C-alpha positions as CSV (number, residue, x, y, z in Angstrom):
1,M,11.5,-20.8,-12.5
2,V,13.0,-18.8,-15.4
3,E,13.9,-15.1,-15.1
4,K,14.8,-12.5,-17.6
5,T,17.1,-9.5,-17.1
6,I,16.8,-6.4,-19.3
7,T,18.9,-3.2,-19.3
8,L,17.1,0.1,-19.0
9,T,18.3,3.7,-19.1
10,G,16.6,6.4,-17.0
11,I,17.2,10.1,-17.3
12,S,16.1,12.8,-14.8
13,A,16.8,16.4,-14.1
14,N,15.9,15.9,-10.5
15,S,18.0,13.1,-9.0
16,I,19.6,9.7,-9.5
17,E,16.8,8.1,-7.5
18,D,14.2,9.7,-9.8
19,A,16.0,8.5,-12.9
20,V,16.0,4.9,-11.5
21,Q,12.3,5.2,-10.5
22,L,11.4,6.5,-14.0
23,A,13.1,3.7,-15.8
24,I,11.4,1.0,-13.6
25,S,8.0,2.7,-13.7
26,R,8.0,3.0,-17.5
27,A,9.1,-0.6,-17.9
28,G,6.4,-1.7,-15.5
29,V,3.7,-0.5,-17.9
30,T,4.4,-3.4,-20.2
31,I,6.4,-5.8,-18.0
32,S,4.9,-7.2,-14.8
33,G,6.7,-8.6,-11.8
34,I,10.0,-6.7,-11.9
35,H,11.5,-7.7,-8.6
36,T,15.2,-6.6,-8.6
37,A,17.1,-3.7,-10.0
38,L,20.8,-3.2,-10.2
39,V,22.2,0.2,-11.0
40,T,25.3,-0.5,-13.2
41,D,26.2,3.0,-14.3
42,I,25.6,6.6,-13.2
43,S,26.5,9.7,-15.3
44,A,25.7,13.4,-15.2
45,A,25.2,15.9,-18.0
46,I,27.0,19.1,-17.3
47,E,26.2,22.6,-18.6
48,N,27.9,25.8,-17.4
49,S,29.6,23.8,-14.6
50,K,26.3,22.5,-13.3
51,V,24.6,19.1,-13.4
52,T,21.6,19.4,-15.6
53,R,20.4,15.8,-15.6
54,W,21.3,12.4,-14.3
55,K,21.5,9.3,-16.5
56,V,21.4,5.8,-15.0
57,T,21.7,2.3,-16.5
58,V,19.6,-0.2,-14.6
59,R,19.5,-4.0,-15.0
60,C,16.0,-5.2,-14.0
61,T,15.0,-8.8,-13.5
62,F,11.5,-10.3,-13.7
63,Q,10.1,-13.8,-13.7
64,V,9.1,-15.3,-17.1
65,K,5.5,-16.6,-16.7
66,D,4.4,-20.0,-17.9
67,Q,1.7,-19.3,-20.5
68,L,0.6,-21.1,-23.6
69,H,-0.1,-19.2,-26.7
70,E,-3.1,-20.2,-28.8
């Protein structure tokens, strides 16, 4: 088996969890079989002393499928 790991960035005004879910959901449109996600960084944008959005860096892993190209 061969796996590939990619790095994604998700941004959400709602929550850290929402930022992670958004990154994985968007990647899932073109990548099938994402099976693990590791959050490697979390940061917050601040305006007027308030958190306005969360930004997460996520390393996602999926299996590389065996397919022959014609």
